[in-house]
C-alpha positions in Angstrom: 5.7 -2.6 15.3 5.3 -3.1 11.6 5.4 -0.3 9.0 2.4 -2.0 7.3 0.1 -1.1 10.1 -0.7 2.2 8.4 -2.2 0.3 5.5 -5.9 -0.6 5.9 -6.3 -4.3 6.8 -8.7 -4.9 3.9 -5.8 -4.0 1.5 -3.6 -6.6 3.1 -5.9 -9.6 2.7 -4.8 -11.8 -0.2 -7.7 -13.9 -1.6 -6.4 -17.3 -2.7 -8.1 -18.5 -5.9 -7.1 -22.2 -5.7 -10.0 -23.3 -8.0 -10.9 -23.7 -11.6 -10.8 -20.7 -13.9 -14.5 -20.2 -14.3 -15.0 -20.0 -10.5 -11.9 -17.9 -10.2 -13.2 -15.3 -12.7 -16.6 -15.3 -11.0 -15.0 -14.6 -7.6 -12.7 -12.0 -9.0 -15.6 -10.2 -10.6 -17.5 -10.1 -7.3 -14.4 -8.8 -5.4 -13.7 -5.8 -7.8 -13.6 -2.6 -5.8 -13.4 -4.6 -2.5 -10.3 -6.7 -2.4 -6.8 -5.5 -3.5 -4.9 -8.8 -3.9 -5.6 -12.1 -5.5 -3.4 -15.2 -5.3 -2.7 -17.3 -8.3 -1.3 -20.7 -7.3 -0.3 -23.8 -9.2 -3.8 -25.0 -9.7 -4.9 -22.0 -11.7 -1.5 -21.1 -13.3 -0.7 -24.5 -14.7 -4.2 -24.5 -16.3 -4.1 -20.9 -17.7 -0.5 -19.8 -17.8 0.7 -16.2 -17.7 -2.6 -14.9 -19.3 -4.5 -15.3 -16.0 -2.1 -12.9 -14.3 -2.8 -10.3 -17.0 -6.5 -10.9 -16.8 -6.6 -10.1 -13.0 -4.2 -7.1 -13.5 -6.5 -5.7 -16.2 -9.4 -6.1 -13.6 -7.4 -3.8 -11.2 -6.0 -6.4 -8.8 -2.5 -6.9 -7.5 -1.4 -10.5 -8.2 0.5 -12.8 -5.8 1.9 -15.5 -8.1 2.6 -18.3 -5.7 4.6 -20.9 -7.6 7.2 -21.6 -4.9 10.3 -22.0 -7.2 12.7 -24.7 -6.0 15.4 -25.7 -8.4 19.0 -24.9 -9.4 19.9 -21.2 -9.4 20.0 -20.9 -13.2 16.5 -22.2 -13.5 15.1 -20.1 -10.7 16.7 -17.0 -12.1 14.9 -17.5 -15.3 11.6 -18.5 -13.6 11.6 -15.4 -11.4 12.2 -13.1 -14.4 9.5 -14.9 -16.4 7.0 -14.6 -13.5 7.7 -10.9 -13.2 7.3 -10.3 -17.0 3.8 -11.8 -16.6 2.9 -8.8 -14.4 3.0 -10.5 -11.0 3.4 -8.1 -8.1 4.6 -10.8 -5.6 6.3 -14.1 -6.2 7.6 -17.0 -4.0 10.5 -19.4 -3.8 11.5 -22.1 -1.3 14.1 -20.9 1.2 15.3 -24.5 1.3 16.8 -23.9 -2.1 19.6 -22.0 -0.4 21.2 -18.6 -0.6 22.6 -19.0 -4.1 19.2 -19.9 -5.5 17.5 -17.0 -3.8 20.1 -14.5 -4.8 19.7 -15.8 -8.4 16.0 -15.1 -8.3 16.6 -11.5 -7.1 19.3 -11.0 -9.8 17.0 -12.3 -12.5 14.4 -9.7 -11.5 16.9 -6.8 -11.2 18.2 -7.5 -14.7 14.8 -6.7 -16.1 15.2 -3.1 -15.0 11.5 -2.8 -14.2 10.0 0.5 -12.9 9.1 -1.3 -9.7 10.4 -4.7 -8.8 7.9 -7.3 -7.5 8.0 -8.4 -3.9 10.0 -11.6 -3.4 9.1 -14.0 -0.7 10.8 -17.1 0.6 8.7 -20.0 1.9 10.0 -21.2 5.2 7.9 -24.2 6.5 4.6 -24.9 4.8 1.6 -24.1 7.0 0.3 -27.6 6.5 3.4 -29.1 8.2 3.9 -29.8 11.9 6.8 -31.2 13.9 6.1 -34.8 12.8 6.3 -33.8 9.2 9.7 -32.1 9.7 11.0 -35.2 11.5 9.8 -37.4 8.6 12.0 -35.5 6.1 15.0 -35.5 8.4 14.8 -32.0 9.9 15.7 -32.2 13.6 15.0 -28.5 14.4 11.8 -27.5 16.1 9.4 -25.9 13.6 9.9 -22.4 15.0 13.7 -22.7 14.8 13.6 -24.0 11.3 11.3 -21.1 10.3 13.7 -18.6 11.9 16.8 -20.0 10.3 15.3 -20.0 6.8 13.8 -16.5 7.3 17.2 -15.1 8.3 18.9 -16.8 5.3 16.3 -15.3 3.0 16.8 -11.9 4.3 20.6 -12.1 4.0 20.0 -13.3 0.4 18.2 -10.0 -0.5 14.6 -11.4 -0.6 11.8 -9.0 0.4 10.3 -11.2 3.0 8.9 -14.6 3.9 5.9 -16.9 3.9 5.3 -18.5 7.3 2.5 -19.4 9.6 0.9 -16.6 11.7 2.1 -18.4 14.8 5.7 -17.6 13.9 4.9 -14.0 12.9 5.8 -12.3 16.2 9.3 -13.8 16.3 9.8 -13.1 12.6 8.7 -9.5 13.0 11.2 -9.1 15.8 14.1 -10.7 13.9 13.4 -9.3 10.4 12.5 -5.8 11.4 9.5 -3.5 10.7 9.9 -3.3 6.9 10.0 -7.0 6.0 7.1 -8.6 4.3 5.6 -11.4 6.4 2.9 -13.1 4.5 0.9 -15.7 6.4 -1.3 -18.4 5.0 -3.0 -20.7 7.5 -5.5 -17.9 8.5 -9.0 -19.0 9.4 -11.8 -16.9 10.7 -13.2 -18.1 14.0 -15.4 -21.2 13.5 -13.9 -22.1 10.1 -12.5 -25.5 9.4 -8.7 -25.9 9.5 -8.8 -28.0 6.3 -5.3 -29.3 5.6 -3.6 -26.5 7.6 -1.8 -27.2 10.8 -0.5 -23.9 12.2 -3.3 -21.4 12.1 -4.8 -18.3 13.7 -7.6 -15.9 13.1 -7.1 -12.9 10.7 -7.2 -10.5 13.6 -4.5 -12.4 15.5 -2.3 -12.8 12.4 -2.2 -9.0 12.0 -1.6 -8.5 15.7 1.3 -11.1 15.5 3.0 -8.9 12.9 1.9 -10.2 9.5 2.2 -7.7 6.7 -0.4 -9.6 4.6 -2.6 -12.6 5.2 -3.8 -15.2 2.7 -7.3 -16.5 3.0 -8.8 -18.9 0.5 -11.6 -21.4 1.2 -13.3 -19.4 4.0 -14.0 -16.8 1.2 -13.9 -18.8 -2.1 -16.1 -21.7 -1.0 -18.9 -19.4 0.3 -22.1 -18.8 -1.7 -21.3 -15.1 -1.6 -17.5 -14.6 -1.6 -17.7 -10.8 -1.6 -19.9 -10.8 1.4 -17.5 -13.3 3.2 -14.6 -11.0 2.3 -16.3 -7.9 3.6 -17.3 -9.7 6.8 -13.7 -10.6 7.5 -12.4 -7.2 6.6 -15.0 -5.5 8.8 -13.8 -7.4 11.8 -10.2 -6.2 11.5 
């Protein structure tokens, strides 16, 4: 059982704004008062910089800044601090960077002495990857074993939680405990296209599997009425 179950499901849906800034602002405006979280990824951040985080914060949203840091510890320490200074409420790094890198990120945030530290997440195996993709890069473990190993490494490094597919969420909830953040992309409402995702489930199943938060992008953002699409998904949870 997850301690997040007491939070309404609609407040645990993160809308991924992987689009240009005009469309992102249009969608954000339509979601005011409905969604709690927006995700800013590389597409939007590299175009707009830290100002886009402030814009969404000023609109009343929590911001998941998903830049997936992966570098030497010194660089990631500074990057994590900079991301948090922008106002981000949740940030990501690759668990493949190792324990020293993840510890450096946590240290960089702690040294800011913020009133409330942002949530730190370690990316395990990208939801677009399958077993063949792991083999291609020389990883002999099964996907689920790789996810588990990296998740446990992240937890031991002081990171708040992980990013993994909803298919691995039940195992991760069991291994990481009720308080760990388990954020799952690769979530598709019934009937939606998988796009470039490989390991997917429906929103309802992702939460049943133990996800603390789910990330949904195109099934909301590519609709004519994103707010209506968001509300339809939330209503079904």
